[in-house]
N, C-alpha and C positions, 0 to 999 in steps of 0.2 A: 465260263468261257465260251465265246460265241463260235458256233459252227463256222468252218471256212466257206467263203463264197466261192465256189469252184467255177462257176461260170464267168465271173469277173476277176478271176486271179490274174495278176500282172507279173507273175513269176515266169522266168525263163523256161522254155521247153528244153532247150538244149544248154550245154555247158557254158557258163561264163565265168570270167575273171573278175573277183572282187577285190577291191582294194582292201588289204590287210589293215592299214591304219584306221580305215572308217569302220571295218568291221569289228575290231576290238576297242574302239574309242569309248563306249560307254560303260565297259568293266575295267579296261586297262589290263586286261590279261586274255591273251589269244584262247587260251585252254578254256577258261570260264565261259568266253562267248561262244565257242563250239559246243561246249556242255549244254547251254541253254538252248541254242538252236537245234541241237540234235534230240533234245527232249521233247521240244515243241514238234519236231518233225514226226516223232513216235506218236504224239497226239494226233497230228493230222492224218497220219497213216491210218491210225485206229478210227477215226471218224469217217475217213472215206471208205475203208472197208466195211464198216457197219452199214453205211448208206447204201452201198453197192449191193451187198448181201440182202438188204431189205428190199430193194427194187427188183433184183431177180427172183426172190422169193415170190413176188406177186405173179410171175409169169412161169412159175414152176409147175410142171405137169409129172404127175408121180404115175409109175407103170410098175406092174409086177415083174416084168421082164427087165433084167439088167441088160441086155443085149440092144434094147430099143434105146435109139437117142433121138430126143425130139429137139428141133431147131426152131426157134421161135424168133421171128424177125424183130420183135421189140427187144426181145433178150439181147440180140446180136448188137442192135443200136445202142443200147444201154452200155454194153461192154465196150463198143468202139469209142463212145464218149470217154468212159473212163481211161481207156488205153492212151487216149490223146493229151490227157491232163498233164500238167507238170509234175514232176515228182515231188513227194512231200518235203524231201530236204530243200529244194528250190523254194517251195512255198514258205518254208519256215525262214530261210535266209531272207526272202523277201519281206517277211514280216518284222523279221529283226531289223533289217536295215531302214524299214519304214517306223521304227519305234513303236510297234503295235504288240509287242510281248512285254507282258508284266513279269519281273523277276525281282527277286531280293536274295540277298546272302544273309542267311540266318547267323552265320558265325561273326559276320561284320555288324549285324544289327544287335547282337547281344541276347538274342532270343533262344 
């Protein structure tokens, strides 16, 4: 599965209304469509978290004293970038509506 292109995401940053008939058209079942999109949202969230932690680790400064807090300008900029991103569920819904999520129903496929 490809990692999500965060910079070019067309997902909404704020709440938008989605046409229910368009959303469940591929599966014919609203609950199945929600389940698929929610599983993709968990994957996206995991990818974002991993990427963020890797980037923040680059700027980490370790100290023996727990009282000292080091603020690094680069760390702050990275954090701000991730805070401004659309939420993972919005990204997953966008992928779903653009038909970019591969899914299959193993019960119907007979596997």
